N, C-alpha and C positions, 0 to 999 in steps of 0.2 A: 504494499500500499504506500502511496505517496505520502511525504510528510505534509502536514496540514497547516495552514495559516490560521490566524485567529479568525474566528466567525466563519470559517469555511466548513461546508457541510461534509467535507471529507473526513473529518474526525469523528463522525458519528459512529457509534458501536455496531458491530454486526453479530448477528446471532446465526444458529444452526440453518434456519430456513434461508436467510440471507445468503450463507455460504453454498447451500444447495442450488438456489436459483442462480448464483454467479457462476457456478460450475455449468449448470445446464446451458446458460446463455453462451458461456464459452464454447461449448461443444457446437450448439447451434451456429454460431458464428463461422467456426472452422468448416462445417458442413456447407453453409451458405457460399463461403469463398471458394471451396475447393470444387464441390459438385453441383451446386444449383446456379450461381453466377459465373463459374468457370473463370475466376479472376485471373488475368495474365499480368504479371508485374515484370517491368523492365527497369534497369538503371539503378538496381540495389547498390552498385558498387560506388555510387555517389555519396551514399550516407556513411560517415565515417564509423567504423567499428568501435572506435573509442574516442573519447573526447566530445566536446559540446557542439551542437549545431541546432539551429531553428528549422524544423521541417514545416513548410508552409503548402497549404492544398486548398483547392477550390472545394466548395461545399455545396451540395445539391441534394435533391430527392426530399420528399415530404417529411419524412421523419429523421432524416440525418443518418441513416443507415451507413452511409459511407465513411463516417468518422469512427465507427465501431469495427467496420470491416478493415479499414486501413490499419488502425491500431493493432488489431489481431495479427495481421500479416507481417507488420514491421516487428512486432515483438517476437514473433515466431522466427522469422528469418534472420534478423539481427542478433538474436539472443541477447538482448540488453534492454533495460527498461526504457520505456518511451513515455514521457511525461505529456499528458495531453490536456491542454487549456480548454475548457468548456464552459458554456453558458451555465449559470445556477439551475437553469431549467432542467438539465439533466437529473439532478439530484431531487427534483419533485416527482419523478417518473419511478415508482417502486420496482416495476420490472427491470430496470437498468441501473438504478442508484447503487445497489450493492456492488453490482458489476464494477461500476466506475470507481466506487471507494477502493476496491481491491486492486485495480489495474492503473495505478498511477494518473488518474484523472484529477485534475484540481481546479479551483474556481477562486473567485474573491482575492485575486492577486493583481494589483494594478501594473506590477512590472512584468507580467506575463511570463513568470518563471525565471527572473534574472538570478536569483540565487541558486536554482537548479542548474542553470547554465554555467555558472561560476564554479559549482562543484562537478562539472565535466559531464552533465547529463545531456540527453536528447530532450528537446521539448517540441512537441507538435501542435499546430494550431490552424485555425480556419478564419482568416482576416476578414472574409464576407460576414461572418457571424450568421444570425438568424436570417438576415436578408437573402443569404445564399440559399438555404433551404425553404425559405418563405415565397420564392418567386414562382410565378405560375408556370405551367409546362410549356406555354407559348413563347416564353423567355428562356427556356432551357439553354444551358451552356453559355449564356452571355454573363460574365462575371460582374458581380456588384462592386462598387467602389470598396477598396480595403481600407480598414482602419490602420492608420499609420503606426499604431502602438507598437506592433511587433517589429517594425523597422527600427524605432527608437531604442527597443531593447537590443536589437542587433549592434546598433551603433554604440551602445554604451558598454556592451559586453565584449565586442569585437568578434563575434562568432558569425560564420557563414550561414547564409539562408539556402536551404535546399528545396527547390520547388517541385511539387508533386501535382500531376493531372490525373484527375478520376473521371473516367468516361463510362457511362452505363447506369449510373445511379438515377439520373434524371427519368430514364424509361422504366427503371425497375419500381420506383415509388413515385409516379408522377403526381404533381399537385394540380389538381383539377378545379379546387375553390376552396371556400372556407366556411366553417360554421361558427360564428361569432358567440352564440350562445354557449357553446361547449367550451370555447376559449375561456370566457369569463368563468364558467364554472369550475375549470381546473387550474386557473390562473396561469394559462399560457398566452404566449403572444398571438398565437392563432392556432385554430385546430383544423387541420387540412381535411379536404375530401380527396381520397385517393383510393387506391385498390385495396381490398380486404387483406390480401397477402401480397409480398414482393413478386413481381413478375420475372420470369427467368431470362432476362437479357444478360448478354455477356459484358463483363466489365474489363476494362484496361486501365491499369495504374502505371503511369511513366514517371519515373524519378529523374529530374534533370541535373545538370551539373551545378555545383554550389556556386552561389553568387557572393563574392566577398563583401563583407561590410567595409564602408569607408572608415578612415581613421577617426577616432573620436576627437573632436575639437574641443577647446577650452571652453568656448561660450555657448550658451543655451541656443542662441539664435542660430549659430552655425551647425549645432548638432540637430536642430530642428529641420534646417534646409536639407541636411545630408540624409536625414530619415526620410523626408518627403520623397527625394529623389530615388532612395533605395526602394521605397514602396512602389513608386510608379515603375521602377525596372522590374521588380518581381511581378507586378500585375500584368505588365505587357508580355512578360515571358510566360507566365502561366496561361493567359489567354491565348497566346500562340501555340502553347503545347496542347491545349484543349482542342483547338482548331485543327491542328494537325491529326490528332488521334482520331477526331471524328471523321475527317476525310479518308483515313485509312480503313475505316469500316466498310466491308461490303454491304452489310445489313446490321442492325443493332443486335441480332441474335448470334452473330460470329465475328 
């Protein structure tokens, strides 16, 4: 389990049922990745086997399944912890909260894992945030503006940013509409209208070459400019990777 920050829901205790549910979800994610979604991963060599890096991915699909599948595969293939920064919404969903607590997911950290990076860990995040998973199916694979906070963290820590493109999640759980009454009932930013179960579209996850962080300037203004430029570079890089991988598909099924 990841270290918890004050006020974070990640420090909540877990019981036997939570442990069972977490193990069950872990098995389901493995089956989804390997057999149902047939996820094809390329570029793993771009993620360091030791030392810190920020792993930055696009975010899509009505329920954000891409975050869990990506974490499962990275943890399994790299054989090292991957600390994922997530919205507090994740910890409001009983079905996934226990899994998140046990698998290095954290929230309520305005530095986006700076301490974890300083300790030599990997931190993964989705700078589109809920806007990424909240976009309609008609807007699929059009990246939303990135929150530049991740770039500020990269500049302050000097760690590289590794871009990750996920293609397939938009079709697997398409967001076809919203139900505002249910969103209010469960305290969610939106409650999507989507398919009852994930659809069996093939996923492709491409990991690009690391983008080095610029030198950390002494002044806040200079650091802010550098972070904005890095944020824009990562956005354009990721949008290009997504567009490329979509063009490579003969159909979404293969």
